[in-house]
C-alpha positions, 0 to 999 in steps of 0.5 A: 603535577604533570598530569593535572592539565590532562585532568583539567582537559578531561573535566572540561570535555565532560562538562562541554559534552554534558552541556551539549547533550543537555541542550540537544536533549532539551531541544528534542524534548521541546520538539516532542512536546510541541508535536504531541500538543499539535496531535492532541489538538488534531485528535478527532478532527477530519482531514479533508481529501485533496481537491485540485482544479488542475492536473499536476504538471507530471508526465504520464508514464503509460496509459492502460487502455481497456474496453470499459469506459465510464463517461465523465470519469478518468483515473490516474494512478501514482504508484511504484510498480512493485508496491503491493498496495499499488498492485492491489489497486491495479489488479482491481482496475484491470479485473473490471477492465477500467482504463487508467493512466500510470505515473511511476513514482521514484521511490527515493525522491518521490518528486512526482508526488510533490504536489500532494500533502500525502507522501505515500502511494498509491494515490488515485487521482480521479477527474470528475467533471472539472475537479481532480480528487486525490484518493489515498489508501489502497483499500479505501480506493477499492471500496469507493470505486467499487461502490461507484461501479455498483451504483453510478448515480452516486458520484465519487464526490458523494462517496468520499463523504462516507470515508472520512480520515480521522485523527487518532492514536493507535494501540501503540500510542502513535498518532495517525489519520485513519480512514473510517469505513475503508473496507465497507461498500456503500449501498446508498439507498439500496437495502442489501439482503441477508446473503449479500450482507453475509458475503460482504462481511466475510469479504471485509474480514479477508481484505483486512487480513490481507492488509494486517497480516499477509502483506507483512510477511512479504518484506522480510522474505524478499529482503531476507538476505543482502544478496536477495535484497539486491536481486529483488531491487534489480527485478524491481528495476526491470519490472518497473521499467525504471530505465525508461522513466528515471535517469541512470544515476537515480536508478543506480542510487535507488537499487543500492540504497534501497537494497541495503535499507530494505534489508535492514528494515526487513529484519525489524519487520520480522521482529515487529510482526513476530515471524518465525526464524525461517521467514519463508515458513511464515509466508507458507503458513499464511498462504496455506491458511488462505487456501484452507479457508477456500477449500472449506468452501469447495470453490475456486475462489474465496468469493465462490465461482468468481473472485471477490475483492479479497481474492483480488487483494491477496492476488495483487499483493502476491503479484508484486513479488512475482519475479522474486525468489520468495515467490518461486519458493512459495509456488514450490512449497505450497499449492497456491499456484492453482488459485493464483493462476486462476485469479490471474486469468480472470484479471488478464481477461477483465472478467469483471467488466461483464458485470458492468455491462449488465 
């Protein structure tokens, strides 16, 4: 008789807990059903690129001024300095010697891109005449701007029509908007010859490899241990000039929260992308695979005697970790240094600008 109240209390607790769990589960199920209904309705629809009539009231972090100027066209890059996809875009712009402004985005609060419905970086805001157009996805940005550079009679506005963003489900059943043709250059009214077709087809293959394979070995390596993750974020702070752009409390928060979060995420990414237990070996393997295919050509670059867009993509991805232990280990354990510094010289001297002056 003495223990009966305890039994009754336990029974009540079980009933209350079960009821709360049922309610929460019901709410979660309802949310997913509504979300799936919305996604089903969006499947196959096109998401319009963002068009603005004014420049968002965001202070420019710095200006990159080069000799090459395209009349009537201005670029502003919203980025994280150490984001590999942002680094790809900077590498492309620098190679061709294009001037552009940079807005450094806080990687935690991202208040600098609150104006955009797209909450990732890079975002390249192009000003053409009186319109501002927000371009998303590093590979699409590069393809579209490269297409414009080879035939400037076709405007940025004209070219965006060839890169629609379509709602679809991926192989894992997740809904997303995917940009069609993002690895393709648009030749417009020109008919490329067989040599050009072969070259651009191979270039597309390696650009896709850089995005689908190579970039995914970086995070598990630079955030391999908690200590290495902290070292990486401290380098990010220095290389990204966070002291200049962000308040002290934001900088401290980003370093500490970011280091712990990315160390945890790095473990998940290792499993998702099926990397080896020693993730450094996966990094070396992919770098060697890249080098082996260049060596088969007997040339300095994948593009031949000058870098192509795939060289610039792989270089840009690697440059994003240049100050990390993983990068130093990569140089010490592979022969990628010769190729890397050859591309670096081409980028730093804006070698591609000579093509634009023809």
